[in-house]
C-alpha positions as a Markdown table, in Angstrom:
| # | Residue | x | y | z |
|---|---|---|---|---|
| 1 | Met | 8.9 | -26.6 | 26.9 |
| 2 | Arg | 5.8 | -26.5 | 24.7 |
| 3 | Val | 5.6 | -23.4 | 22.6 |
| 4 | Pro | 1.7 | -22.6 | 21.6 |
| 5 | Leu | 1.0 | -23.4 | 18.1 |
| 6 | Arg | 0.1 | -19.5 | 18.0 |
| 7 | Ala | 3.1 | -18.0 | 18.9 |
| 8 | Thr | 4.9 | -20.3 | 16.4 |
| 9 | Val | 3.1 | -19.6 | 13.8 |
| 10 | Ile | 3.4 | -16.3 | 14.4 |
| 11 | His | 6.9 | -16.2 | 14.4 |
| 12 | Ala | 7.0 | -18.4 | 11.2 |
| 13 | Phe | 5.3 | -15.3 | 9.0 |
| 14 | Ala | 7.3 | -12.8 | 10.8 |
| 15 | Phe | 10.5 | -14.9 | 9.7 |
| 16 | Phe | 8.7 | -15.6 | 5.9 |
| 17 | Phe | 7.7 | -11.9 | 5.1 |
| 18 | Gly | 10.4 | -10.4 | 7.0 |
| 19 | Ala | 8.5 | -8.7 | 9.6 |
| 20 | Ile | 9.7 | -7.5 | 12.8 |
| 21 | Val | 7.3 | -8.9 | 15.5 |
| 22 | Ser | 7.8 | -11.1 | 18.6 |
| 23 | Ala | 5.2 | -13.2 | 20.2 |
| 24 | Thr | 4.8 | -13.7 | 23.7 |
| 25 | Met | 3.5 | -16.9 | 25.7 |
| 26 | Thr | 0.4 | -15.6 | 26.3 |
| 27 | Gly | -0.5 | -13.6 | 23.7 |
| 28 | Leu | 0.7 | -11.8 | 20.8 |
| 29 | Ala | 2.7 | -8.3 | 21.3 |
| 30 | Ala | 4.2 | -6.5 | 18.2 |
| 31 | Glu | 7.3 | -4.2 | 17.9 |
| 32 | Val | 7.3 | -2.3 | 14.5 |
| 33 | Leu | 9.7 | -0.2 | 13.2 |
| 34 | Ala | 9.1 | 3.1 | 13.0 |
| 35 | Pro | 8.1 | 4.6 | 9.4 |
| 36 | Pro | 10.4 | 4.9 | 6.5 |
| 37 | Ser | 12.5 | 7.8 | 6.4 |
| 38 | Ala | 10.1 | 8.7 | 3.1 |
| 39 | Leu | 7.7 | 10.3 | 5.7 |
| 40 | Ser | 10.9 | 12.3 | 7.3 |
| 41 | Asp | 10.8 | 12.9 | 11.0 |
| 42 | Leu | 7.4 | 13.9 | 11.5 |
| 43 | Pro | 4.3 | 11.5 | 12.8 |
| 44 | Val | 1.5 | 10.2 | 11.0 |
| 45 | Leu | -1.6 | 11.6 | 13.2 |
| 46 | Glu | -4.8 | 10.1 | 14.1 |
| 47 | Ser | -7.3 | 9.4 | 11.2 |
| 48 | Gly | -10.3 | 11.6 | 10.9 |
| 49 | Ala | -8.9 | 14.9 | 10.3 |
| 50 | Ala | -10.2 | 17.7 | 8.4 |
| 51 | Ser | -7.5 | 17.9 | 6.4 |
| 52 | Ala | -7.2 | 14.6 | 5.4 |
| 53 | Ala | -7.9 | 13.7 | 1.6 |
| 54 | Thr | -11.3 | 12.0 | 0.9 |
| 55 | Asn | -13.4 | 10.2 | -1.7 |
| 56 | Leu | -10.4 | 7.4 | -2.5 |
| 57 | Thr | -11.2 | 5.5 | -5.7 |
| 58 | Ala | -9.1 | 2.5 | -7.4 |
| 59 | Thr | -9.4 | 1.0 | -10.4 |
| 60 | Val | -7.3 | -1.8 | -11.9 |
| 61 | Ala | -6.2 | -2.9 | -15.2 |
| 62 | Cys | -3.2 | -4.4 | -17.5 |
| 63 | Ser | -0.4 | -1.9 | -18.6 |
| 64 | Gln | -0.8 | -1.5 | -22.0 |
| 65 | Thr | 2.9 | -1.0 | -22.5 |
| 66 | Glu | 4.1 | -3.5 | -20.4 |
| 67 | Leu | 3.2 | -7.1 | -20.7 |
| 68 | Arg | 2.2 | -9.0 | -17.5 |
| 69 | Lys | 2.0 | -5.7 | -15.4 |
| 70 | Gly | -1.1 | -4.8 | -13.3 |
| 71 | Ile | -1.9 | -1.2 | -12.4 |
| 72 | Ala | -3.9 | 0.5 | -10.1 |
| 73 | Ala | -5.5 | 4.3 | -11.3 |
| 74 | Leu | -5.8 | 6.0 | -7.8 |
| 75 | Ser | -7.6 | 9.0 | -7.2 |
| 76 | Trp | -8.9 | 11.2 | -4.2 |
| 77 | Ser | -9.9 | 14.8 | -3.2 |
| 78 | Val | -7.3 | 16.9 | -1.9 |
| 79 | Gly | -8.1 | 17.8 | 2.3 |
| 80 | Ser | -9.2 | 21.0 | 3.4 |
| 81 | Pro | -6.4 | 22.9 | 3.6 |
| 82 | Pro | -4.3 | 21.0 | 0.9 |
| 83 | Gly | -1.0 | 20.7 | 3.1 |
| 84 | Asn | 2.5 | 20.9 | 2.3 |
| 85 | Glu | 3.0 | 17.2 | 0.0 |
| 86 | Gln | 1.2 | 14.2 | -0.3 |
| 87 | Arg | 2.3 | 10.3 | -0.4 |
| 88 | Ile | 0.8 | 7.5 | -1.1 |
| 89 | Glu | 1.0 | 4.4 | 1.0 |
| 90 | Val | 0.2 | 1.0 | 0.1 |
| 91 | Ser | 0.4 | -2.2 | 1.9 |
| 92 | Phe | -0.4 | -5.9 | 2.0 |
| 93 | Tyr | -1.0 | -6.2 | 5.8 |
| 94 | Asp | -1.7 | -3.0 | 7.8 |
| 95 | Phe | 0.1 | 0.3 | 7.9 |
| 96 | Thr | 1.3 | -0.5 | 11.2 |
| 97 | Ser | 3.7 | -3.4 | 10.1 |
| 98 | Gly | 6.5 | -1.7 | 8.6 |
| 99 | Gln | 5.9 | -3.4 | 5.2 |
| 100 | Ser | 4.5 | -0.5 | 3.3 |
| 101 | Glu | 5.4 | 1.2 | -0.1 |
| 102 | Phe | 5.4 | 4.8 | -0.6 |
| 103 | Ser | 5.1 | 7.1 | -3.8 |
| 104 | Asp | 7.8 | 9.6 | -4.4 |
| 105 | Pro | 6.7 | 12.9 | -3.1 |
| 106 | Leu | 3.3 | 14.5 | -4.5 |
| 107 | Pro | 2.3 | 17.9 | -5.1 |
| 108 | Pro | -0.4 | 19.1 | -3.1 |
| 109 | Glu | -2.9 | 19.7 | -5.1 |
| 110 | Gln | -2.7 | 16.1 | -7.0 |
| 111 | Thr | -5.4 | 14.1 | -6.7 |
| 112 | Ser | -4.5 | 11.1 | -9.0 |
| 113 | Leu | -1.7 | 8.3 | -9.7 |
| 114 | Val | -1.1 | 5.7 | -11.7 |
| 115 | Trp | 0.3 | 3.0 | -8.9 |
| 116 | Asp | 2.6 | 0.5 | -11.3 |
| 117 | Arg | 3.8 | -1.8 | -8.0 |
| 118 | Val | 0.6 | -3.7 | -8.1 |
| 119 | His | 1.6 | -7.6 | -6.6 |
| 120 | Gly | -0.4 | -10.3 | -8.3 |
| 121 | Arg | -3.9 | -10.5 | -6.9 |
| 122 | Ala | -3.3 | -9.4 | -3.4 |
| 123 | Ile | -5.7 | -7.1 | -1.5 |
| 124 | His | -3.6 | -3.9 | -1.4 |
| 125 | Val | -4.7 | -1.8 | 1.0 |
| 126 | Trp | -4.1 | 2.4 | 0.5 |
| 127 | Arg | -4.4 | 5.6 | 1.7 |
| 128 | Val | -3.2 | 9.3 | 1.1 |
| 129 | Leu | -1.1 | 10.8 | 3.5 |
| 130 | Thr | -0.9 | 14.8 | 3.6 |
| 131 | Arg | 2.0 | 16.4 | 5.0 |
| 132 | His | 1.3 | 19.5 | 8.0 |
| 133 | Ala | 3.2 | 21.1 | 10.3 |
| 134 | Ala | 2.0 | 18.7 | 12.8 |
| 135 | Gly | 2.7 | 15.7 | 10.8 |
| 136 | Trp | 0.7 | 13.5 | 8.1 |
| 137 | Ala | -2.8 | 13.6 | 7.9 |
| 138 | Pro | -4.0 | 9.9 | 6.9 |
| 139 | Ser | -7.4 | 9.8 | 4.9 |
| 140 | Glu | -9.0 | 6.9 | 4.8 |
| 141 | Thr | -8.2 | 3.7 | 4.0 |
| 142 | Ala | -9.3 | 1.9 | 0.9 |
| 143 | Gln | -8.4 | -0.9 | -0.9 |
| 144 | Phe | -8.2 | -2.8 | -4.5 |
| 145 | Glu | -7.5 | -6.4 | -5.6 |
| 146 | Gly | -4.6 | -6.9 | -8.4 |
| 147 | Leu | -5.2 | -8.4 | -11.4 |
| 148 | Thr | -3.5 | -11.2 | -13.1 |
| 149 | Cys | -2.1 | -10.0 | -16.6 |
| 150 | Val | -1.7 | -12.4 | -19.2 |
| 151 | Ala | 0.3 | -12.1 | -22.3 |
| 152 | Asp | 1.3 | -14.1 | -25.0 |
| 153 | Ser | 5.3 | -15.2 | -25.4 |
| 154 | Gly | 5.6 | -15.4 | -28.9 |
| 155 | Pro | 5.1 | -13.0 | -32.2 |
| 156 | Pro | 1.2 | -13.5 | -33.1 |
| 157 | Thr | 0.4 | -16.1 | -35.2 |
| 158 | Thr | -2.0 | -16.3 | -38.7 |
| 159 | Pro | -4.7 | -19.0 | -38.1 |
| 160 | Pro | -4.8 | -22.1 | -40.5 |
| 161 | Ala | -6.5 | -21.3 | -43.4 |
| 162 | Pro | -9.9 | -22.7 | -43.2 |
């Protein structure tokens, strides 16, 4: 039985990254786990709600306190009304893959966060989720690219005398 290359590549990708994906012989069909308990039992609503955060920006840099560690300074404008709490969701893929990382709960009025889980030079997509009674209102999606942060591995050396 011949398996189409497309299905084989999807299975290999899913195995490598630990995603829960199944491929059919005629096309692709993905099954994704529900969002983690970080979001309680409320659904993520459709994007575009007026109550979602806006104006997402990210600035990447190397940490001044931890060698070889990239950070991203994330900022946004709080939605109106502001909701009960916020969380930042970051992924390398998309937000339906089950491969997202989440911030701890943030106060409803918070407008910035330093994300210290930057993974190399990968493209990271991120959004702000704002908790309301009906569910989590997602902001638009923004992205940033991580940095390679290098550091000397020993004490500074004195240059040779001329």
